[in-house]
BAFI-3210 file (N, C-alpha, C; in Angstrom, 3 decimals, decimal comma, padded with zeros to 6 digits):
// residues 238
n [1|2|3|4|5|6|7|8|9|10|11|12|13|14|15|16|17|18|19|20|21|22|23|24|25|26|27|28|29|30|31|32|33|34|35|36|37|38|39|40|41|42|43|44|45|46|47|48|49|50|51|52|53|54|55|56|57|58|59|60|61|62|63|64|65|66|67|68|69|70|71|72|73|74|75|76|77|78|79|80|81|82|83|84|85|86|87|88|89|90|91|92|93|94|95|96|97|98|99|100|101|102|103|104|105|106|107|108|109|110|111|112|113|114|115|116|117|118|119|120|121|122|123|124|125|126|127|128|129|130|131|132|133|134|135|136|137|138|139|140|141|142|143|144|145|146|147|148|149|150|151|152|153|154|155|156|157|158|159|160|161|162|163|164|165|166|167|168|169|170|171|172|173|174|175|176|177|178|179|180|181|182|183|184|185|186|187|188|189|190|191|192|193|194|195|196|197|198|199|200|201|202|203|204|205|206|207|208|209|210|211|212|213|214|215|216|217|218|219|220|221|222|223|224|225|226|227|228|229|230|231|232|233|234|235|236|237|238]
n.u [-015,729|-015,926|-015,192|-015,582|-016,175|-015,917|-015,806|-012,440|-011,851|-011,225|-012,515|-012,617|-015,320|-017,049|-019,555|-021,354|-022,866|-023,875|-024,917|-024,351|-022,606|-019,105|-016,106|-012,792|-009,496|-006,552|-003,175|-000,314|-000,661|-003,052|-005,378|-008,874|-011,391|-014,602|-017,039|-020,172|-023,699|-025,513|-027,957|-027,930|-028,367|-026,672|-026,702|-027,107|-024,771|-022,891|-023,632|-023,048|-020,274|-019,451|-020,079|-018,085|-015,702|-013,898|-012,716|-011,626|-009,693|-008,018|-006,973|-005,637|-003,705|-002,180|-001,001|000,531|002,371|003,720|006,731|008,955|010,873|013,970|014,889|016,043|019,395|020,933|023,495|026,606|026,190|023,731|020,481|018,069|014,972|014,099|011,810|011,103|013,518|016,322|018,556|021,830|023,143|025,522|028,053|029,174|031,866|031,264|030,539|029,532|026,887|023,992|022,980|021,224|021,856|021,255|023,217|024,131|022,059|021,687|022,642|022,525|023,672|024,615|025,358|026,492|027,235|029,464|029,071|026,420|023,220|021,185|018,522|018,670|019,936|017,997|015,911|016,922|017,029|014,335|013,365|014,469|013,073|010,519|010,832|011,370|008,952|007,196|007,977|007,551|004,855|003,630|004,012|002,466|-000,102|-000,605|-000,769|-002,929|-005,158|-006,007|-006,698|-008,735|-010,432|-010,967|-010,033|-008,125|-008,585|-006,422|-003,352|-001,404|001,494|002,117|003,055|001,257|-000,857|-002,452|-003,154|-002,454|-003,186|-005,490|-008,724|-010,515|-013,688|-015,355|-013,847|-012,269|-009,593|-006,542|-004,414|-001,188|000,697|003,858|005,491|005,175|007,211|009,114|008,215|007,514|007,169|004,734|003,012|002,605|001,289|-001,056|-002,295|-002,658|-004,399|-006,517|-007,359|-008,091|-010,257|-012,051|-013,043|-014,957|-016,532|-017,532|-017,594|-016,385|-017,698|-019,494|-019,536|-017,288|-015,284|-015,652|-014,886|-012,199|-011,326|-011,738|-009,941|-007,509|-006,673|-005,090|-005,195|-005,705|-003,559|-001,487|-002,261|-002,033|000,711|001,721|000,710|002,198|004,751|007,619|006,789|007,098|009,744|009,076|006,488|004,685|004,092|001,635]
n.v [-014,606|-013,501|-013,381|-010,914|-009,557|-006,737|-005,818|-005,244|-005,058|-006,609|-007,600|-008,086|-009,335|-008,808|-009,687|-008,123|-007,411|-004,650|-001,232|000,326|000,317|-000,139|000,868|-000,103|000,601|-001,057|-001,045|-003,090|-002,914|-001,920|-003,500|-004,140|-003,963|-004,764|-004,043|-005,048|-004,661|-007,430|-008,083|-006,726|-006,558|-008,262|-006,827|-004,200|-003,815|-003,959|-001,708|000,323|000,048|000,559|003,255|004,342|003,782|005,661|006,903|004,648|003,820|006,010|005,832|003,358|003,958|005,796|004,096|002,473|004,253|004,919|005,161|002,369|000,323|-001,228|-004,699|-006,168|-006,589|-006,633|-005,547|-003,770|-000,257|-000,237|001,210|001,812|002,487|004,345|005,570|007,447|008,424|008,111|005,516|004,116|000,839|-000,582|-002,888|-004,601|-006,116|-009,425|-010,478|-012,554|-011,881|-011,042|-007,936|-004,844|-001,466|002,066|004,508|007,667|009,667|008,542|005,951|002,385|-000,017|-003,291|-006,110|-009,080|-012,422|-012,368|-014,156|-014,795|-015,731|-013,773|-013,784|-014,179|-011,849|-010,000|-010,823|-010,178|-007,387|-006,897|-007,643|-005,577|-003,359|-004,030|-003,792|-001,048|000,018|-001,026|000,310|003,077|003,101|002,289|004,473|006,350|005,169|005,363|008,124|008,842|007,274|008,367|010,929|010,546|008,855|006,221|002,745|000,044|-003,497|-005,004|-004,660|-005,163|-005,968|-006,641|-008,053|-006,844|-007,365|-005,599|-003,306|-000,455|-000,475|-002,053|-002,583|-004,485|-004,213|-005,683|-007,282|-005,357|-005,068|-004,018|-003,840|-003,068|-002,198|-003,559|-002,157|000,487|001,407|002,305|004,623|008,218|009,572|010,946|009,611|007,085|007,998|009,019|006,635|005,188|006,845|006,838|004,115|003,954|005,704|004,188|002,566|004,112|004,749|002,651|002,703|004,396|006,988|010,155|010,868|009,573|010,954|013,473|013,089|012,441|014,945|016,433|015,383|015,089|017,323|017,603|015,233|014,364|015,363|013,926|011,341|011,551|011,949|009,483|007,729|008,462|007,681|005,472|002,084|-001,091|-003,324|-005,998|-006,340|-006,099|-008,521|-004,655]
n.w [-005,973|-009,303|-012,888|-015,358|-018,652|-020,775|-023,935|-024,584|-021,976|-018,977|-015,855|-012,263|-010,445|-007,523|-005,468|-002,887|000,365|-000,004|-000,716|-002,935|-006,107|-006,501|-008,030|-008,497|-009,446|-009,502|-008,306|-009,243|-012,002|-012,930|-012,580|-012,625|-010,254|-009,293|-006,923|-006,193|-005,377|-004,030|-005,301|-007,674|-011,170|-013,855|-016,230|-015,341|-013,941|-016,002|-017,527|-015,744|-015,494|-018,149|-018,374|-016,889|-018,194|-019,545|-017,271|-016,003|-017,864|-017,825|-015,225|-015,416|-017,329|-015,918|-013,999|-015,668|-016,630|-014,364|-012,564|-012,048|-009,869|-010,725|-011,149|-008,177|-007,288|-005,058|-004,514|-003,846|-003,761|-004,949|-005,372|-002,875|-001,172|001,753|003,895|001,925|001,094|-001,119|-000,801|-000,654|-000,970|001,206|002,022|004,891|006,754|007,713|010,994|012,559|013,150|011,485|010,252|009,610|009,181|009,413|007,934|008,270|006,187|003,746|003,331|003,613|005,586|005,232|007,095|006,407|005,262|002,556|000,404|000,468|-000,861|-003,130|-002,307|000,473|001,316|000,533|002,190|004,693|004,494|004,205|006,741|008,196|007,146|008,089|010,863|011,054|010,079|011,980|014,344|013,695|012,933|015,254|016,964|015,590|015,693|018,442|018,669|016,877|017,587|019,953|019,129|017,156|018,468|018,213|018,109|016,834|017,303|016,823|014,937|011,993|009,977|006,653|003,457|000,735|-002,020|-003,569|-002,155|-000,050|002,568|004,836|006,362|008,507|009,329|010,913|012,680|013,597|012,740|011,489|008,666|007,429|004,569|003,923|002,162|002,748|004,367|002,687|001,659|001,916|005,271|005,695|004,015|005,166|007,452|006,333|005,254|007,596|009,121|007,314|007,455|010,171|010,148|008,796|010,754|011,811|009,641|007,196|004,365|001,346|001,292|001,322|004,024|004,977|003,545|004,604|007,243|006,860|005,880|008,173|010,071|008,690|006,769|004,410|003,059|000,440|-001,059|000,127|-000,642|-003,402|-003,630|-002,657|-004,594|-006,780|-006,523|-007,112|-007,969|-006,354|-007,201|-007,133|-007,847|-005,828|-004,583|-003,185]
ca.u [-015,368|-015,944|-014,552|-016,447|-015,439|-016,603|-014,829|-011,116|-011,699|-011,581|-012,507|-013,090|-016,594|-017,267|-020,859|-021,351|-024,093|-023,688|-026,039|-023,909|-021,516|-017,798|-015,094|-011,432|-008,398|-005,543|-001,778|000,585|-000,880|-004,382|-006,452|-010,149|-012,217|-015,943|-017,857|-021,527|-024,710|-025,836|-029,126|-027,781|-028,321|-025,440|-026,878|-026,899|-023,346|-022,198|-023,904|-022,308|-018,878|-019,301|-020,144|-016,819|-014,544|-012,862|-012,003|-010,845|-008,535|-007,132|-006,296|-004,753|-002,570|-001,335|-000,208|001,465|003,401|004,346|008,096|009,138|012,256|014,519|015,064|017,058|020,517|021,499|024,964|027,089|025,819|022,344|019,579|016,832|014,270|013,725|011,055|011,083|014,883|017,117|019,723|022,724|023,592|026,940|028,214|030,202|032,433|030,426|031,199|028,727|025,508|023,449|022,323|021,118|021,877|021,293|024,451|023,758|020,691|021,666|023,271|022,037|024,821|024,240|026,405|026,046|028,295|029,593|028,618|024,987|022,423|020,381|017,272|019,010|020,190|016,705|015,135|017,487|016,571|012,888|013,159|014,785|011,911|009,418|011,115|011,205|007,535|006,579|008,319|006,918|003,396|003,234|003,959|001,317|-001,335|-000,843|-001,176|-004,208|-006,306|-006,490|-007,306|-009,959|-011,301|-011,292|-008,844|-008,259|-008,289|-005,062|-002,870|-000,334|002,243|002,358|003,095|-000,092|-000,778|-003,216|-003,569|-001,512|-003,660|-006,841|-009,376|-011,648|-014,544|-016,013|-012,888|-011,457|-008,191|-005,937|-003,145|-000,417|001,614|005,318|006,096|005,067|008,482|009,932|007,578|007,656|006,391|003,371|002,184|002,196|000,268|-002,326|-002,880|-003,038|-005,596|-007,547|-007,907|-008,806|-011,547|-012,951|-013,700|-016,117|-017,353|-016,984|-017,527|-015,741|-018,795|-019,299|-019,212|-015,869|-014,445|-015,778|-014,055|-010,817|-011,109|-011,708|-008,746|-006,271|-007,140|-004,298|-005,155|-005,662|-002,159|-000,700|-002,651|-001,432|002,175|001,904|000,418|003,121|006,103|007,955|006,252|008,127|010,263|008,537|005,060|003,935|003,823|001,626]
ca.v [-013,590|-014,018|-012,533|-010,478|-008,838|-005,800|-005,509|-005,696|-004,820|-007,720|-007,145|-009,001|-008,921|-009,347|-009,285|-007,922|-006,846|-003,207|-000,543|000,941|-000,294|000,531|000,463|000,177|000,287|-001,397|-001,199|-002,264|-002,932|-001,395|-004,482|-003,511|-004,763|-004,207|-004,553|-004,752|-005,178|-008,835|-008,191|-005,914|-007,417|-008,175|-005,728|-002,931|-003,737|-003,650|-000,312|001,189|-000,026|001,221|004,684|004,751|003,311|006,679|007,048|003,439|003,846|007,061|005,269|002,330|004,642|006,351|002,998|002,001|005,294|005,139|004,561|001,137|-000,023|-002,335|-005,933|-005,974|-007,515|-006,600|-005,345|-002,466|000,889|-000,321|002,174|001,362|003,619|004,280|006,783|008,401|008,796|007,147|005,058|003,167|-000,319|-000,787|-004,153|-004,595|-007,454|-010,268|-010,795|-013,482|-011,472|-010,321|-006,695|-003,691|-000,205|003,283|005,282|008,960|009,706|007,999|004,635|001,253|-000,927|-004,690|-006,986|-010,446|-013,135|-011,889|-015,098|-015,114|-015,540|-012,541|-013,940|-013,999|-010,436|-009,285|-011,144|-009,381|-005,991|-006,901|-007,613|-004,216|-002,504|-004,380|-003,218|000,374|000,308|-001,325|001,389|004,330|002,951|002,212|005,864|007,030|004,638|005,965|009,508|009,040|006,661|009,342|012,051|010,147|008,250|004,812|001,966|-001,317|-004,561|-005,407|-004,211|-006,070|-005,573|-007,741|-007,716|-006,854|-007,360|-004,532|-002,221|000,092|-000,863|-002,625|-002,558|-005,387|-003,490|-006,626|-007,715|-004,158|-005,463|-003,177|-004,283|-002,057|-002,785|-003,424|-001,205|001,848|001,809|002,922|005,848|009,330|009,335|011,477|008,625|006,138|008,631|009,053|005,301|004,815|007,614|006,300|002,860|004,220|006,298|003,099|002,024|004,967|004,699|001,520|002,974|005,646|007,858|011,546|010,931|009,174|012,063|014,597|012,730|012,621|016,362|016,916|014,949|015,169|018,149|017,519|013,788|014,154|015,631|012,764|010,212|011,732|011,694|008,042|007,048|008,911|007,178|004,235|000,862|-002,090|-004,180|-007,355|-006,315|-006,166|-009,922|-005,353]
ca.w [-006,935|-010,667|-013,864|-016,445|-019,712|-021,647|-024,992|-024,198|-020,528|-018,079|-014,457|-011,256|-009,866|-006,160|-004,957|-001,409|000,947|-000,010|-001,435|-004,185|-006,833|-006,349|-009,021|-008,060|-010,355|-008,514|-008,680|-009,999|-013,448|-013,299|-012,530|-012,254|-009,335|-009,092|-005,818|-006,563|-004,505|-004,328|-006,143|-008,882|-012,322|-014,645|-017,211|-014,635|-013,657|-017,257|-017,896|-014,808|-015,821|-019,431|-018,142|-016,215|-018,931|-019,720|-015,973|-015,813|-018,776|-017,326|-014,068|-015,849|-017,993|-014,858|-013,410|-016,667|-016,738|-013,050|-012,509|-011,293|-009,547|-011,460|-010,356|-007,141|-007,314|-003,742|-004,641|-003,357|-004,545|-005,457|-004,748|-002,243|-000,540|003,151|004,248|000,847|000,703|-001,859|-000,039|-001,345|-000,161|001,546|002,723|005,910|007,066|008,550|012,252|013,292|013,282|010,330|010,632|008,679|009,932|008,676|008,113|007,744|005,640|002,405|003,222|004,372|005,720|005,501|007,580|006,004|004,548|001,168|-000,598|000,702|-002,060|-003,210|-001,513|001,896|001,493|000,414|003,381|005,772|004,284|004,452|008,199|008,626|006,803|008,978|012,171|010,888|009,961|013,248|015,249|013,308|012,944|016,671|017,430|014,948|016,248|019,758|018,426|016,202|018,275|020,995|018,442|016,478|019,480|017,853|018,207|016,359|018,259|016,498|013,652|011,511|008,800|005,711|002,038|000,192|-003,496|-004,260|-001,267|000,868|003,853|004,848|007,658|008,699|010,241|011,812|013,676|013,975|012,489|010,454|008,097|006,711|003,593|004,259|001,248|003,285|004,980|001,639|001,256|002,883|006,509|005,582|003,335|006,203|008,305|005,533|005,201|008,984|009,460|006,416|007,992|011,415|009,840|008,401|011,968|012,019|008,411|006,400|002,932|000,875|000,930|001,673|005,437|005,102|003,048|005,555|008,398|006,432|005,832|009,546|010,801|007,891|005,677|003,170|002,733|-001,013|-001,470|000,559|-001,490|-004,746|-003,511|-002,521|-005,867|-007,828|-006,231|-007,811|-007,463|-005,988|-008,268|-007,029|-008,191|-004,555|-004,358|-002,007]
c.u [-015,328|-015,285|-015,543|-015,623|-016,394|-015,603|-013,478|-010,855|-012,164|-011,515|-013,007|-014,354|-016,793|-018,578|-020,858|-022,673|-023,888|-024,796|-025,631|-022,732|-020,223|-016,829|-013,714|-010,467|-007,147|-004,149|-001,364|000,238|-002,299|-005,484|-007,724|-010,928|-013,517|-016,595|-019,292|-022,542|-025,154|-026,972|-029,008|-027,629|-027,034|-025,509|-026,603|-025,436|-022,584|-022,421|-023,121|-020,812|-018,606|-019,248|-018,844|-015,569|-013,506|-012,029|-011,110|-009,564|-007,507|-006,319|-005,272|-003,523|-001,626|-000,450|000,857|002,633|004,158|005,723|008,119|010,616|012,673|014,650|016,233|018,147|021,240|023,030|025,327|026,715|024,405|021,445|018,350|016,242|013,990|013,060|011,183|012,467|015,586|018,368|020,528|023,126|025,089|027,062|029,385|030,660|031,533|031,172|030,313|027,299|025,090|022,661|022,185|021,041|021,879|022,618|024,222|022,319|020,565|022,387|022,574|023,181|024,340|025,456|025,900|027,194|028,310|028,981|027,138|024,211|021,595|019,140|017,521|019,252|018,884|015,826|015,636|017,013|015,100|012,577|013,470|013,638|010,775|009,618|010,927|009,740|006,839|006,767|007,571|005,397|002,887|003,088|002,715|-000,035|-001,625|-001,316|-002,613|-005,401|-006,864|-007,164|-008,679|-010,952|-011,747|-009,985|-009,043|-007,994|-006,877|-004,653|-001,623|000,322|002,387|002,527|001,705|000,001|-001,384|-003,568|-002,407|-001,913|-005,039|-007,388|-010,539|-012,552|-015,289|-015,099|-012,076|-009,951|-007,670|-004,649|-002,491|000,586|003,066|005,972|006,061|006,341|009,405|009,410|007,728|006,768|004,957|002,428|001,701|001,119|-001,055|-003,021|-003,402|-004,312|-006,771|-008,191|-008,581|-010,167|-012,561|-013,641|-014,898|-017,089|-016,749|-016,714|-016,820|-016,815|-018,494|-018,946|-017,732|-014,967|-014,493|-014,896|-012,579|-010,439|-010,934|-010,373|-007,441|-006,620|-006,352|-004,220|-005,058|-004,232|-001,294|-000,985|-001,980|000,079|002,450|001,734|001,351|004,505|006,341|007,324|007,386|008,507|009,619|007,060|004,177|003,608|004,184|000,970]
c.v [-014,207|-012,998|-012,181|-009,710|-007,946|-005,350|-006,082|-005,546|-006,035|-007,232|-008,217|-008,445|-009,623|-008,811|-009,242|-007,393|-005,369|-002,561|-000,062|000,217|000,522|-000,038|000,846|-000,253|000,158|-001,488|-002,669|-002,090|-002,545|-002,423|-003,795|-004,456|-004,028|-004,855|-004,091|-005,321|-006,592|-008,976|-007,380|-006,827|-007,243|-007,063|-004,385|-002,740|-003,316|-002,189|000,669|001,241|000,739|002,741|005,225|004,321|004,416|006,875|005,876|003,445|004,901|006,560|004,216|002,915|005,236|005,282|002,571|002,998|005,532|004,457|003,335|000,926|-001,196|-003,552|-005,709|-007,057|-007,569|-006,553|-003,940|-001,338|000,914|000,611|001,489|002,592|003,331|005,620|007,862|008,844|007,711|006,786|004,072|002,050|-000,299|-002,053|-004,089|-005,995|-008,182|-010,700|-011,663|-013,106|-010,636|-009,100|-005,759|-002,428|000,977|004,007|006,655|008,946|009,026|006,661|003,604|000,239|-002,338|-005,446|-008,413|-011,121|-012,708|-012,846|-015,524|-014,877|-014,223|-012,648|-013,707|-012,525|-009,632|-009,593|-010,344|-007,937|-005,880|-006,868|-006,226|-003,265|-002,762|-003,746|-001,691|000,748|000,059|-000,196|002,646|004,223|002,893|003,607|006,575|006,462|005,227|007,421|009,603|008,362|007,590|010,533|011,681|009,487|006,845|004,039|000,566|-002,326|-005,095|-004,774|-005,009|-005,467|-006,789|-007,236|-007,874|-006,668|-006,137|-003,324|-001,746|-000,256|-001,420|-002,571|-003,492|-004,777|-004,411|-007,036|-006,535|-004,475|-004,667|-003,828|-003,178|-002,793|-002,501|-002,369|000,234|002,311|002,481|004,293|006,979|009,127|009,844|010,517|007,546|006,732|008,702|007,710|004,902|005,557|007,098|005,039|003,053|004,838|005,236|002,428|002,872|004,923|003,682|001,877|004,283|006,607|009,272|011,714|010,580|010,343|013,218|014,330|012,859|014,119|016,950|016,580|015,120|016,017|018,031|016,057|013,542|014,381|014,460|011,534|010,337|011,523|010,213|007,335|007,467|008,330|005,833|003,014|-000,116|-002,936|-005,545|-007,426|-006,518|-007,587|-010,896|-005,462]
c.w [-008,316|-011,588|-014,948|-017,456|-020,481|-022,702|-024,599|-022,705|-019,752|-016,635|-013,537|-010,609|-008,520|-005,668|-003,399|-000,947|001,130|-000,837|-002,796|-004,807|-006,697|-007,369|-008,483|-009,163|-009,514|-009,094|-008,587|-011,452|-013,858|-013,341|-012,011|-011,407|-009,118|-007,861|-006,070|-005,536|-004,968|-005,342|-007,439|-010,080|-013,088|-015,654|-016,535|-014,308|-014,866|-017,689|-017,008|-015,143|-017,158|-019,244|-017,516|-016,973|-019,166|-018,440|-015,716|-016,622|-018,329|-016,141|-014,465|-016,543|-016,971|-014,243|-014,387|-016,803|-015,457|-013,038|-011,642|-011,009|-010,391|-010,549|-009,380|-007,234|-005,986|-003,817|-004,149|-004,320|-005,070|-004,677|-004,162|-001,553|000,921|003,525|003,190|000,372|-000,116|-001,032|-000,857|-000,410|-000,006|002,316|003,682|006,191|008,036|009,805|013,157|013,507|012,081|010,786|009,432|009,523|008,991|008,977|007,448|007,240|004,288|002,242|004,106|004,376|006,094|005,928|007,360|005,301|003,076|000,138|-000,391|-000,578|-001,966|-002,324|-000,041|002,228|001,461|001,663|004,586|005,700|004,574|005,942|008,777|008,334|007,748|010,350|012,124|010,832|011,280|014,245|014,962|013,353|014,361|017,260|016,876|015,434|017,612|019,644|017,950|016,864|019,334|020,300|017,833|017,438|019,102|017,803|017,673|017,463|018,072|015,169|013,276|010,282|007,919|004,305|001,431|-001,329|-004,151|-003,417|-000,423|002,318|003,744|006,263|007,634|009,746|011,191|012,975|014,228|013,859|011,307|009,986|007,317|005,752|003,957|003,392|001,781|003,947|003,957|001,220|002,296|004,091|006,416|004,828|004,288|007,069|007,602|005,567|006,598|009,379|008,601|006,999|009,320|011,172|009,391|009,604|012,333|010,833|007,464|004,965|002,623|000,407|001,408|003,155|005,664|004,675|004,024|006,815|008,059|006,408|007,256|010,222|010,033|006,637|004,379|002,722|001,234|-001,553|-001,083|-000,298|-002,835|-004,707|-003,441|-003,870|-007,009|-007,669|-006,930|-007,139|-007,192|-007,167|-008,304|-007,276|-006,943|-004,067|-003,396|-002,176]
res [m|s|e|m|q|i|g|h|l|t|f|q|l|n|r|k|a|i|k|n|l|h|i|s|v|l|p|p|d|g|m|v|r|i|s|a|p|e|k|m|t|e|t|a|i|r|m|a|v|i|s|r|i|p|w|i|k|k|q|q|e|a|f|l|n|q|p|r|q|s|d|r|e|m|v|t|g|e|c|h|y|l|w|g|r|r|c|r|l|v|f|s|d|y|q|g|k|q|t|v|k|k|q|g|s|h|k|l|v|l|t|i|k|p|d|s|p|v|e|k|k|a|e|l|l|s|r|f|y|r|a|e|l|q|l|n|a|d|k|l|f|r|k|w|t|s|i|i|g|t|e|p|n|s|w|h|i|r|k|m|k|t|k|w|g|s|c|n|t|s|s|h|r|i|c|l|n|l|e|l|a|k|k|p|p|e|c|l|e|y|i|l|v|h|e|l|i|h|l|l|e|r|h|h|n|e|r|f|k|a|l|m|e|q|y|l|p|d|w|r|e|r|r|n|l|l|n|s|l|p|l|a|y|d|r|w|g|y]
***
């Protein structure tokens, strides 16, 4: 991957064995990534990017205006998200085992030593999010693999810097962003179906969109919802 510049616009260029050029504007700060055919000339790439500059700037502005969570201090009353709901942190007396439990629909109770550093508290909460995402994604994979008729060889959860999910079509391996545990359930379902469809169609072409329409007719609304929600305080670093 190399770096190119057009005026004040800097973007990453990745040449691939593909037929058409693809432009992506990525969260959290609107980084531009270009995937271009291996034999496409630099001049042709520049012309294609120039023609899309108004669209690129519009996408970047949307990311800049998107709400962001403040730095996490992991203190009582602090707001965190779980499945799209705002939850307040509550700390319970430590009794030899560190845990996180939901209490009602708007509280997350952390049982941990009071003098634990912020990083330890955040790590405990992160493990809780991972378990929540694992449980819900497993149910959705069982549902949608039977509906779509395709199944990954494996799927994993990890923190991702620029994507909500990814699909390696060669190894049939799907990854889901840990941040999805903070978003409404319909957003997780959208990403999961999106990645499963990639096992049928690698590119975001008309066939891909037609398959998304077939299996998840409201996918655009779900995508817009996901992209309008607050970004993580840690700059995804998904």
